[in-house]
Structure formats: structure tokens, C-alpha cells
N, C-alpha and C positions, 0 to 999 in steps of 0.2 A: 400563454403556454397551457396546453390541455393537461388535465390531471392524468397520472399514470394509470388510475383505475378505470378511466374511460378510453384508454388507448392501448388495447391489448395486442396490437399487431407486433410481430417480430421486428426487432430493430438491430439485433446483434447476431451476425451470421456464424457464430461459433458455438460448439457444444460445451466447451470448457473455457475457463479462464486460467491458463497455466502461467502466462507471462504477458508482458507488454510486447515483447518481440513478436513480430508477425501481424500486429494490429495496424490497421490503416488510420489515417486522420479521421475518417468518417466513423469508424468503430469507436474511437476514443471520444469524439464529439457527441455521438449518440448516448454513450454512457454518462458523460458529464451533463448533458442536457436533461436526461432523466433524473439524475441525482439532484439537479437544481429543484425539481418539483418536490422531491422528498425532503429537501431542506425546509421548505415551507410547511409540509405536512408535519414534520417533527417539531415545529414551533407552535402548533395548535394544541389546544387542551386535549382534544381527542386525536391521538397520534396513531391509532390502530387502523389498519387497512385490511383488505381481504383478498388481495391478488394472489396470495399463496395459500389460501384456505384449502385444506385437504392435502397439502404438500408436506413431506417430511424432510427435514434438514438435519444432518448429523455433523457436528463439529468434532473433528478428529485431530487432536493436538498432541503430537509426540514430543513437542517442545513447549515449555511453559510460556504463555504470553497472556496475562490477565487482560491487558488493554485490547488486543486484537480479538481474543475469544469473546469477551463481553460485548464488543462492538458487533460482531457477527451474530451473536445470540439475540441482542436487542433488535438488530435489523430484521432477522427472520421472524421474530415474534410480532414486530410492528406491521409486518406484511401478512400476518395471520397463519404462518407456518407452525407445524409441530416441530419443536427444536429439541434435539438430544445432544448433550455434551458428553462425549466419550472420554473417560478418564483413563489414559493409556498407562499411567503409573500403576493402576491396579488391574490392568487387563491381561489377556493371555499373551500379549506381546512380550511382557516381562517374563513369561514362562517359556519363551523360545519360539513363539508363533512368528512366522515371517510376515513381511508387509503384504505379500501376495495372499497369504492365508487370511489376513485381516480383511483385505479387499473382497475376497470371495465370500467371506462370512457376512460382511456388511451388505454386499450386493443381494444376498439371499433374503434380506429384510426389506427389499424394494424401497430404498430411500429415493427421493427425487434429486437431492443435492447433497454432496459431501464437501465440507470445507476442511482442508488439510494443511497442517503446519508440520514440517519435518526438518530435522537437523541436517539431513543429507540432500545435496543438490540432485535433482532428477527424480527423487522419490515420489513426488506428487504426480509427475507425468507417468511414471510406471504404474501407479495406482489407478490413474484415469483410464489406462488401457485394459484394466481388468474388471471394470464396473460398467453398468448400462445407464447410470445416471449422469448428471452433470457434476463436474469437480471444479472447485475454486481453490487456487493456490493462496494460502495465507502466509506464505514464506517457506522457502526450502533452501537450507544451507546458505551459501553465499551466492545463490543463483538469482532468484527474483522474489519480489514482494509486490505484485501488480496493484492490489487495491490501495497500498500506501502511496504509490506513485499517482494513482487516479485521484485520491483524496487531496494530495498535495497540489495537483493540477487544478482541481476544483477550487481549492482555497485561493490559489494565485489568480485564477481567472475571475473570481468574484470580486477580488480587491483591485486588480489591475485592469480588468476588462478584456484581457487577451493573454495569450501565451506566445504567439508569434512575435519575433523580434526582441523579446526580453533577454537580458543577460543574467543568467543564473549561476551562482557559485555554490558548489557542493563541497563542503569542507570537513576534513577530519579523517576518520578511519575508512578510506575508500576500499582498502584491500578486503575487508571482511564484510562489506555492506551490500546486501541484496537490495536495500532501499536505494542506494546510489545507482546500481545497475539499472533498476527499473525506471528511475527518474531520468537518467541519461537517455535511455531509449525513448521514453515518452516525450521528453522535452525536444529532442531532435526531430521526432516525427511531427511534432506540432510547430516546428519552425523557430524554436528558441535557440539561443547560443549558450553553451554550457562550459563552465570552467570547473576544474577540480583542484582543490588546494589541500595540501597535507605534507607531512614529512615523507622523504623517499622510502622509508621502511614501511609505510602504510599505503603505498601506491602499487596496484597490481601490475604484473608484467603484461605489457601489450595494451595498456590503458589508452595509448594514443590511437589505437585502431578504432576506438569509439568516436573519434572526431572531436575530442574535447581539447581545450587549452589546459596545460598543466602548469601549476605554480607550486613552489615550495615556500614562498614568502607570502604571509597572510595579507599584508597591506597591499602589496603589488597585485595579488590575485583579486582583491575586492574592488579595485578601481573601476568605477563606472558600472557597478553591478546593481541590478534592480531587486534581486532576491538573494538573500544569504541563507543557505540551507545547511545547518549544522548536523553532524552525525554523532551518534553515540560511540564512545570508545569501547569496543567490544572485547573487554579483557578476558571474558570466558572463552573466546575463540583464539586467544593468543598463546601459542606454545613457544615460549622464549621471550626475549626482551625486545619489544618494538619501539618503546619510548623510554627515555632515561628515568622519568618519574612523572606522576600525574601533575605535580606542581610545575615541573619544567614544561610539560605539554601545554598547560594552560598559558604559560608565559608566551609561548610562540604561536599556539594554534587555538587557544580558547578565545571565544568572541567576547570582547568588552567594547565599551564605547570608543576607546582609542582606536581600535582596529576597524570598527564599524564606520568610523568617520571617513575612511577611504572609499566607501561605497557611495552611491548616489544619496542625496539628502532625504529622499523619500523611499529608500531601500527598506524592504521588510524582512523580518527574521523568522526562520522556521526551524523546527526540530521534531523528528518523528517520535521522540520519547521512548522509554523514560529518560529524562535528563540526568546527567551527572553535573549538578551545579558546582561551579568553581573548577571544573575540569574541561568541559567542552564549551560552556557558556556561563557568563556572569549572571547572577540572579537578577540584577537590576535590568539587564537587557532582556532576559527571559520574561520578566514581568511587566515590561514596558507596554502600556495599553495602546500606544500609538504605533509602535514599530513591530511588536511581536504578534505572530499569527498562530502561536502554539495552541492556544485554547480553541481557536477556530478550526484548526486541523482535526482536533478530537471530534468536534461537532460534524464536520464534513465527512469524517470516517463512517459514521452511521449511515448518512445519506447515500454515500457512494456504495456501501455494501448492500444497502437496500436496492439500489439501481442494478447492481451486478446480479443479485439473486433474482430479481424480477426479470431482467433481460434474458438470463439463461433459462428460466422457467418457461418463457414464451416459446422456446424452441423444443421443449420436451414433447415426445410423440403423442402423449395423451392430453396435451394442453387443450382446454375447451375452445380457445379461439381458433386453433388449427382445425379442430373437428368441425367448427362452424363454417370455416372457409372451404372445407372439402365437400360440403353439401351441395 
């Protein structure tokens, strides 16, 4: 496979990455293939590239996420971009400035890419309509988290060699999870079979419309599964009592070796992080070097975000490769 630095041709026919919804299998495969090359670059001593040299990337996080923000920052810097992290907690937004005001202000600074995380569904798409640069959704409300689904797909593909035909169980707090929504959309697009497992109180209304199999019993749901994807119990999004207690939740829906035994013998375990150990997953399972992919997911996250930034930058109007093509 050729190096991304010697293959500047456009590969992704979209100006923004707002969600997985609407992407074709070819779009997803192109991003995963490019991310594969960045995995190798990130394992070298010299990790720095120059495909985004001269570009400006703004990370605009209205909602705290150390893991995602640091991953996007590292991705931009390894590609040679100038990266600015905007602290919304001390910005004019706290003084009453609207999202649109913020978009207009940032647009006047002529950034090339804005990475946005927001607590409200649809906020990232609204912002993308008000700026002239590319926008990446780093998570909006309970809507989508596309780069998480892409990094999960890359992790699975590298270990299983494929996505098509695999049976994937997504377990836990489906109701509040943008990770679940993006993964369901991506896995279906790529030909995998998806199950969702969790208590009825944490299942969204109309989940059956996504074409998933629904289970409320963990062991039955995990039968013959190739991948077990656990979700964080998002207590901060819960207004009211969705589970009796964390201890009771772990008893029925926390992943331990007893429940994992229902899956295939070579089934692999995933979690988007941060983990609540002893609530969603037993520490022994999370740290199992043979079954757990959790650390690999973190590594793949940087590579996938590098691929997304690179792919979007190739479509920018002043991209050097486009200028050369036009001659």
C-alpha cells in the first residue's frame, strides 16, 4: 500500500464528516485503508508527516472529552497542521454568545478544519452550515460519533480480517449512546449482523427500525457473537432511575467471563472508554491480553482521525493537489 504522503488524490467525496449515515461502503473502506497506513506511520520513531503543513485545525469542544480531544490534537500535529484547542469553558459562549455567533467568529479566522463536540444533537451540522471550512463531528448529543465507529471498525478489521458476515453485540446503555448509533449504521453498511443487548429502560424507542436483533438477556444475546462491544453507562445523561443500582446492573449486564462464555471461543471484547470497571465490565476481562481490544482501540483512534483529517483536507478548494490537477 502506498504512503498517504505520496497519494494526495481525493478519496472521500464529502466536505464534512457529520455522521456515518449517508456514507457508502466505498467511503468507509477508503477511510479505513488510509488509516491502515497511518497505523504504520505512528509506530515509527519519526511519526511526523507534512500533508497538513500550512493548514489550521481548531478543536472546539463544548463537552469535555480528554480522550477524544487529545486524539484529534495528536492526529493534527502528526500531520503537520497548526492545532488550536478552544476552551469553551472560558470563551464567549459562557457569556451568552450563540453557536452561530461562534461559528461566524471562527470562520473569520480562516481555519481549514474545525473538530466539534457538542452536548446537543444536530449542533455540529448547524455549525457546518455557517462555515466555509471542513467540519468533523467529534460527538453530538445522542446523535453520532463517527470517528469512534470508524476506529472500532478498523480495530475489528485488523484482528478479524473483515467486517462482512461478523456478528457483533453492542451491550449496555443503548438509549444514550451516540457510539451505538454510529456503530450500528457502519456495521450494517459493511455487511455485519448487529445485536443490541440491555435492559428495556436503556433501549431507545424504535430501535428495531435499525434492523438489529434485540435482547434483554445477556447470555442469550451473546450466543455465537464474534465481537462483544460494551458501552459506558452514561449516568450524566440520565434524569431519573434507569437502573436499580450499579451493583445490580453489573450482575445482569456487566461483562465477566461467565457471560462471555456464551459468545464464540475467539470472541473479542471492546469498550469505547472511559470504562467503569465493575459496572460495565470486569477488570479481568478488560485487561485480558488475548480477548480485549480496548488498548488497540485507543491506538486506532489516532490513525483513524489522521485519515479523516487528511481525506477532508484533500477536498479543500486551495488544496495543492487540486491546483495541480486543474493545470
